[in-house]
N, C-alpha and C positions, 0 to 999 in steps of 0.2 A: 540937500541940506547937510547930510552927514559928510559928503565929500568936501564941502566948504570948511567944515569943522576940522577935518583931517589935514587939509592944506595948511591951516594955521599952526598946527602942532609941529610941523617940520619945516626946516629952511628950504629954499628953492633947491631943485635937484642938483644943479651944478655945485652949489656950496656943500651940499650933503656928500656928494661924491668926492670932493676935495678933502673934506673932513675925514672921510673914511679911507683916504689915500688910495682910492680906486682909479682916479685920474689925477694928472698934474694940473696946475693952474694954466700952463701953456696949452695943454690939451683942451681945457675948457675954453680958453680964448679962441683957439682955432675953430672949435665946434660952434661957438657963438657967432663967429664971422660967417661960417658956412650957413648958419640958420638965417642970417640976413639975406643971403643969396637964394636960399631955398625955404621960403616962409611956410611952405606946406609941410615941412618936416619938423618934428619936435626934437628937442635937444637929445633925449635918450635915443631916438632913432638915428641921429647923426653919429653919436658916439658908438652905437652898435655897427652902423655901416662902415665906419672907419676901422672897426675891429678892436677898439679900445675897451669895450665892455660887451658882456653877453646880454642878450635880450632878457634873459631870465633875471639877471641882476637888476636891470633897470625896472622891470615889471615889479619885482619884489619891493624895491625902494619906493616906487610910486603907489602901488596898490596895497601891499600887505604891511609894510613897515609903519606907516602912520596909524593904522588900525591897532597894531600890536602895542604901540606906544600909548594910544588913547585908552586901551583896556588894561594897561600895565601888565600885559601878559609876558611871562618870562619863559624862555626856551632854553634847552641845552645848547651849548655853543655849536656842537656838530649839526644839530637840527637847524639852527639859525643859518649857518654857513651853507648848508645844503639847500635850504629854501631860497637863499640868495644866489644860488648857482655858482658859488665860489669853491665848493668842494664836491667831488663825486661821492656816491655811496661807497665805492671801492676804497677811496682815500679815507673816508670816515671809519670804515671797518678796520683798515690797517692801523689807523691812529688809536682806535679803541683797544686793539690787541696790545699795541705798544704801551698805551697808558696803563693797562692792567699791571704791567711789570715795572714801570718806572715811576719815580716820584716827581713826575712833571705834569703840569696841567695840560689839558688838551690843546689850548691855544698856543702854549709854548712849543709843543711838538709840531704844530702846524707851521710855525715860524722856522723851527729847526730844520724841517723838511724842505723849506724854501717855497712852500706853496702859497703863502700869503705874507704880506708885510706886517710887522708888529703893530703899526698904527691901525691897520685894517682890522686885525683881530681885536685890538683894544676898543675900537669904535663899536663893534657888535657886542663884545663882552660887557661893556659898560652900559649899553642902552637896552639890550634885549635878553640877556642871559641870566640864569640863576646859578648859584654856586655849585661847584662839583662836589662829589662825595669826599669824605675825609680821607686823609692819607693812611690812617690806621687800617682801613679796610683793604687798601692796596697791599700793605705788608702782609696781612693775614692771607690774602689770596696768593701771594708769592709763596708763602710757607706751604699752603695746600698743594700748589703745583709742584713744588720740590718733592713733597712726600709722594705725590702721585707718580712722578717720574721714577723715584727710587723704588717704589713698589712694582711698577710695570717693567722696569729696566729698559724702557724705550723713551727716546727723545726725538722730536721732529726738528727739522732744520731751523724753523723760526724760533723755537724754544732755545735751541743751541745759541743762536745769535743773541737773544734777549738775556739768557743766563750769563753769557760771556761779557756782555755790556754791564750787567749788574756787578759782576765780579771785579771788573775794572774800576768801578766807582763805588766800592763797598763801604766807604766812610759813612754813607747815609743809611746803611743797613744795620740791623741789630746782629748780635753775635750768633744767634740761632740761624738766621738767614745766610750769613756768610759761611757758617759751618755746613749747612745743607748744600750750598752752591759748590763749595770745595769738595764735598763728598761726591757730588755728581761728576765733577771734573776728574777726580781720582778714579771713579768707576768707568768713565769713558776711556781714560788712559789704560786701564787694566782690561778693557774689553768686556766689562760686566754690564754695560749699557750699550744698546745698539741705536744707531741713528736711523730713523725711518722717514720717508717722505710724506 
């Protein structure tokens, strides 16, 4: 009974996958033709066998997605994309570190890294995710990190990349943040800060 209710909440799998830009319409047409020749296989199995989708993605959309919609449960975008098998834990960790320093949303970074298409991120963000934390917190975290680096006189390579990127796009930073980043740059040039691995 519960399964029947869930099926009504979501469109057929093929349409859902096209809406999420996980497959193209031509992929769907080929898979549906295959299904006529192999009636024992389901659409998701065919798409997985052809290598167009991961089994975890199909399973998530069939089994978990309708239930989350029915309960109106909201997830963080990273959690949602991980459950769908679209991002690995390592990718999520890398994006969270990057997000901590940049004024970009998680989904925007996923697209910038080329890991997912914008339409795919939007599909999940609009249906299952809750808003991210405010930008003000990101800025205060940046200032705390700048102070910590200046106090310890040590900078790791990842911080080096992130700070350099911020400095190149400083129009979105406040004057205190720009000053702190420039101070780190000066200390690096003078050898007063060491880069550690």
